[in-house]
C-alpha positions as CSV (number, residue, x, y, z in Angstrom):
1,X,99.0,125.0,128.2
2,X,98.4,128.7,127.4
3,X,95.8,130.1,129.8
4,X,94.3,133.5,128.9
5,X,92.0,135.8,130.6
6,X,89.4,137.3,128.3
7,X,86.2,139.3,127.8
8,X,83.4,138.4,125.4
9,X,79.9,139.7,125.2
10,X,80.2,141.2,128.7
11,X,81.6,138.0,130.2
12,X,85.0,137.8,131.8
13,X,86.7,134.5,132.3
14,X,89.6,132.2,131.6
15,X,90.3,130.0,128.7
16,X,92.8,127.7,127.1
17,X,94.4,129.0,123.9
18,X,95.0,126.3,121.2
19,X,96.5,126.5,117.7
20,X,98.7,129.0,115.9
21,X,98.0,131.9,113.6
22,X,99.1,129.8,110.6
23,X,96.4,127.2,111.4
24,X,93.3,127.0,109.2
25,X,90.9,129.3,111.0
26,X,93.6,130.5,113.4
27,X,93.9,129.9,117.1
28,X,90.9,129.2,119.3
29,X,90.1,129.8,122.9
30,X,88.2,127.1,124.9
31,X,86.4,128.5,127.9
32,X,87.1,126.8,131.3
33,X,84.9,126.4,134.3
34,X,86.6,127.9,137.3
35,X,90.0,129.5,137.4
36,X,93.5,128.4,136.8
37,X,94.6,128.6,140.5
38,X,92.6,125.4,141.3
39,X,91.4,122.4,139.5
40,X,89.2,123.4,136.6
41,X,87.1,121.8,133.8
42,X,87.3,122.6,130.1
43,X,83.8,123.6,129.0
44,X,84.1,122.3,125.4
45,X,82.9,125.7,124.1
46,X,85.5,127.1,121.7
47,X,85.6,130.5,120.1
48,X,88.1,132.0,117.6
49,X,90.7,133.9,119.5
50,X,90.2,136.9,117.3
51,X,86.6,137.3,118.6
52,X,87.6,137.9,122.2
53,X,89.4,140.7,123.9
54,X,92.4,139.5,125.8
55,X,92.8,141.0,129.2
56,X,95.8,141.0,131.5
57,X,96.3,137.3,132.1
58,X,96.1,137.8,135.9
59,X,95.1,140.5,138.3
60,X,98.0,140.5,140.7
61,X,97.7,141.7,144.3
62,X,101.3,142.9,143.7
63,X,104.0,142.9,141.1
64,X,107.4,142.4,142.6
65,X,110.0,143.6,140.2
66,X,113.8,143.1,140.2
67,X,116.3,145.6,138.9
68,X,119.8,145.3,137.5
69,X,119.5,141.5,137.1
70,X,121.3,141.5,133.7
71,X,125.0,142.7,133.8
72,X,124.9,144.4,130.4
73,X,121.7,146.3,131.2
74,X,123.2,147.5,134.5
75,X,126.3,148.7,132.7
76,X,124.4,150.5,129.9
77,X,122.9,152.7,132.6
78,X,126.2,153.2,134.4
79,X,125.3,150.9,137.3
80,X,127.0,147.9,138.8
81,X,125.2,144.6,139.8
82,X,124.4,145.0,143.5
83,X,125.3,142.3,146.1
84,X,121.7,141.6,146.8
85,X,118.7,141.9,144.4
86,X,117.2,145.3,143.9
87,X,113.5,144.7,144.6
88,X,110.7,147.2,144.1
89,X,106.9,147.2,143.5
90,X,104.6,148.1,140.7
91,X,101.0,148.6,141.9
92,X,98.1,146.6,140.6
93,X,96.8,149.8,138.9
94,X,99.9,149.8,136.6
95,X,98.9,146.5,135.0
96,X,97.4,146.5,131.5
97,X,96.9,143.7,129.0
98,X,97.8,142.9,125.4
99,X,96.6,145.6,123.0
100,X,95.9,148.1,125.8
101,X,97.5,151.5,125.4
102,X,100.5,152.7,127.4
103,X,99.7,156.3,128.3
104,X,102.7,158.5,128.3
105,X,102.8,160.3,131.7
106,X,102.7,164.1,131.6
107,X,105.4,164.4,134.3
108,X,108.0,162.6,132.2
109,X,109.9,163.3,128.9
110,X,111.9,160.1,128.8
111,X,109.9,156.9,128.9
112,X,111.8,153.6,128.2
113,X,110.7,150.0,127.4
114,X,112.1,147.1,129.4
115,X,111.2,143.6,128.1
116,X,111.1,141.0,130.9
117,X,110.1,137.4,131.7
118,X,107.3,137.5,134.2
119,X,106.8,134.7,136.7
120,X,103.1,134.1,137.7
121,X,102.6,132.7,141.2
122,X,100.0,129.9,141.5
123,X,99.5,129.5,145.2
124,X,99.9,131.4,148.4
125,X,103.5,130.9,149.6
126,X,106.0,132.2,152.1
127,X,109.7,131.3,152.9
128,X,109.8,128.9,149.9
129,X,112.9,126.6,150.0
130,X,114.8,126.3,146.7
131,X,113.8,122.7,146.1
132,X,110.1,123.7,146.2
133,X,110.1,126.8,144.0
134,X,108.6,124.9,141.0
135,X,105.6,124.0,143.2
136,X,104.5,127.7,143.7
137,X,104.8,128.8,140.0
138,X,101.7,128.6,137.8
139,X,103.6,129.7,134.7
140,X,105.2,132.5,132.8
141,X,104.2,135.4,130.6
142,X,105.7,138.5,128.9
143,X,106.2,141.7,130.8
144,X,107.2,145.2,130.0
145,X,108.6,147.3,132.9
146,X,107.8,150.7,131.4
147,X,110.0,153.3,133.1
148,X,110.0,157.0,133.3
149,X,113.8,157.1,133.2
150,X,114.2,160.8,133.9
151,X,112.1,160.5,137.0
152,X,114.0,157.4,138.1
153,X,117.2,159.3,137.9
154,X,115.8,162.3,139.8
155,X,114.0,160.5,142.7
156,X,115.5,158.2,145.2
157,X,112.4,155.9,145.3
158,X,111.2,154.5,142.0
159,X,107.5,154.5,142.9
160,X,106.5,157.2,140.4
161,X,109.1,156.2,137.8
162,X,107.9,152.6,137.5
163,X,104.5,152.6,139.1
164,X,102.4,155.0,137.0
165,X,99.2,153.9,135.4
166,X,99.7,151.5,132.4
167,X,103.4,151.0,133.2
168,X,103.1,147.2,133.5
169,X,101.8,145.5,130.4
170,X,101.5,141.7,130.9
171,X,100.4,139.0,128.5
172,X,99.2,137.7,126.2
173,X,98.6,134.6,128.3
174,X,100.3,132.4,131.0
175,X,102.3,129.5,129.6
176,X,102.2,126.7,132.1
177,X,104.1,124.1,130.1
178,X,107.7,125.4,130.9
179,X,109.7,123.9,133.7
180,X,112.3,125.9,135.6
181,X,115.2,124.7,133.4
182,X,113.4,125.7,130.2
183,X,112.3,129.1,131.7
184,X,115.9,129.7,132.7
185,X,117.1,129.8,129.1
186,X,114.5,131.5,126.8
187,X,115.1,134.1,124.1
188,X,113.7,137.5,124.9
189,X,113.3,140.4,122.4
190,X,111.8,143.8,122.3
191,X,110.9,145.7,119.1
192,X,109.6,149.2,118.6
193,X,107.7,149.8,115.4
194,X,109.1,146.5,114.1
195,X,112.8,147.5,114.8
196,X,114.7,145.3,117.2
197,X,115.8,147.1,120.4
198,X,116.5,144.3,122.9
199,X,117.7,140.8,122.4
200,X,118.9,138.4,125.1
201,X,118.3,135.2,127.0
202,X,117.0,134.6,130.4
203,X,120.1,132.5,131.0
204,X,121.9,135.8,131.2
205,X,120.1,136.7,134.5
206,X,122.5,137.3,137.4
207,X,120.1,135.7,139.8
208,X,117.9,132.8,138.6
209,X,114.2,132.4,139.0
210,X,114.8,130.1,142.0
211,X,117.1,132.8,143.6
212,X,114.4,135.5,143.2
213,X,111.5,133.4,144.6
214,X,113.6,132.4,147.6
215,X,114.8,135.9,148.2
216,X,111.4,137.6,147.9
217,X,109.5,135.0,149.9
218,X,111.9,135.3,152.8
219,X,110.3,138.7,153.4
220,X,106.7,138.5,152.1
221,X,103.9,136.2,151.3
222,X,103.0,135.9,147.7
223,X,99.4,135.3,146.6
224,X,97.9,133.4,143.6
225,X,98.2,135.7,140.6
226,X,101.1,137.7,142.0
227,X,103.8,138.4,139.5
228,X,107.6,138.6,139.7
229,X,109.4,140.6,137.0
230,X,112.8,139.2,136.6
231,X,114.8,142.0,135.1
232,X,115.6,143.2,131.5
233,X,118.5,142.6,129.1
234,X,120.5,145.4,127.6
235,X,119.1,147.6,124.9
236,X,116.5,149.6,126.7
237,X,115.5,152.8,125.0
238,X,112.9,155.6,124.5
239,X,109.3,155.3,123.6
240,X,107.3,158.1,122.0
241,X,103.6,158.7,121.5
242,X,102.5,156.6,118.5
243,X,105.1,153.9,119.0
244,X,104.1,150.2,119.0
245,X,106.2,148.2,121.4
246,X,106.3,144.4,121.4
247,X,107.9,141.9,123.8
248,X,108.4,138.4,122.4
249,X,109.6,135.5,124.6
250,X,110.5,132.2,123.2
251,X,107.9,129.5,124.0
252,X,105.4,132.0,125.4
253,X,104.3,134.6,122.8
254,X,104.2,138.3,122.0
255,X,102.8,141.1,124.0
256,X,102.1,144.3,121.9
257,X,101.0,147.7,123.1
258,X,100.8,151.2,121.6
259,X,101.9,154.4,123.3
260,X,99.4,157.2,123.4
261,X,99.3,160.6,124.9
262,X,97.6,160.8,128.3
263,X,94.3,162.6,127.9
């Protein structure tokens, strides 16, 4: 099931996306009563997907991101894979949705894309044992860990480099129909202006989704709607004002954003 968060005629809510662009009339969105973090009812009211504005699929309390979780990506930046996961935060104010602009920060001259599988947490959880990881996951979406690379190199903490406004595009929706085995072997691609930059599979992650959930929840409680970014494959590169960047993940969809100059 593809669950989207949307805005239409001043109303914000959640809905279930059905159909494909190739279908007669295109995909539709059926509004739901309630929210996806509890039992909900389908309302029966359907609208063409093109008539709604898709918002970030969740509003996370926190985005917990993992660095250097693909060996080739670590190597391309001259790093080694650390003995324990590199964990950092992106603030909720960094989150934008599909079609929203990435605003190029004035303090950087080297902004990079990083296509990532995003894990969406479905229930409050802490100290999750490996065998129960699947129970705390609502589903998966596409993420882009936009990074001011020059700032990352120059500052010991990554808060500014990875936490600036609009640096965390998420979307277009949450796919709830993938189990852990399927999510652990998905194709992931990033294009800029239609040109392929990144291409990999989530099976290339050094540490699995289960590893990351166990490791993170050893230290902190995750809340419904929180997001884990699982790392990026090799091929990261620069973004410039005017570029259109798209992250596509097999079985989920495509997240597209355009880069604009910060006003």
